[in-house]
C-alpha positions, -999 to +999 in steps of 0.1 A: +000+000+000+010+036-003+013+046+033+013+029+067+022+041+101+047+019+119+065+017+152+094+041+156+129+027+155+130+032+193+102+007+196+075+032+207+044+035+187+035+065+165+002+080+175-021+100+151-051+104+175-069+089+204-084+059+184-052+051+165-029+023+175+001+018+153+001-019+163-032-025+144-038-025+106-072-029+090-071-046+056-104-042+037-115-048+002-144-031-016-163-035-048-172-002-063-199+000-089-194+029-113-211+042-144-189+028-172-184+063-187-169+075-154-146+044-148-113+061-155-121+092-135-133+073-104-103+050-107-079+080-106-098+095-077-096+063-057-059+059-064-053+094-052-065+085-017-035+077+004-048+045+020-067+031-011-056+013-042-075-001-072-064-037-077-088-047-105-115-034-129-141-044-153-152-024-183-188-027-172-181-005-142-167-025-113-136-017-094-119-039-068-103-016-042-080-025-012-077-003+018-051-004+045-061+018+074-053+023+111-089+018+123-124+009+113-135+045+114-111+053+085-126+024+065-161+039+067-147+074+060-131+062+028-163+044+018-182+076+023-157+096+003-158+071-026-196+071-026-196+109-029-175+107-062-194+115-094-204+084-113-202+060-083-234+040-079-225+021-047-197+007-027-197-027-010-174-038+018-166-074+010-137-082+033-123-067+065-095-081+087-076-066+116-039-075+117-018-069+148+017-057+141+043-070+166+080-072+167+079-100+142+058-080+117+076-071+085+064-046+060+075-055+025+077-029-002 
């Protein structure tokens, strides 16, 4: 993914707010239904979101999107943002998993 908070080199966690724990990562996937004429525009808008990435598309107007967020609230915020884009018909959450990052967690590029 594009951006992820991680523990500092000193071992302490980075905090971005009261509900954020850098030891937790929410992995989610979405199916976004888009009017076919707006597919390229919506795909670019989603890819511009820091914690979202389009992983697949169909010319009939479906996008597969993967999110990597620090908490469940950010997942719903991104869904609301995507739903507000012109040409988006609906967005479905199809997968959500919470991963715990420990000392054995490795973030591969």
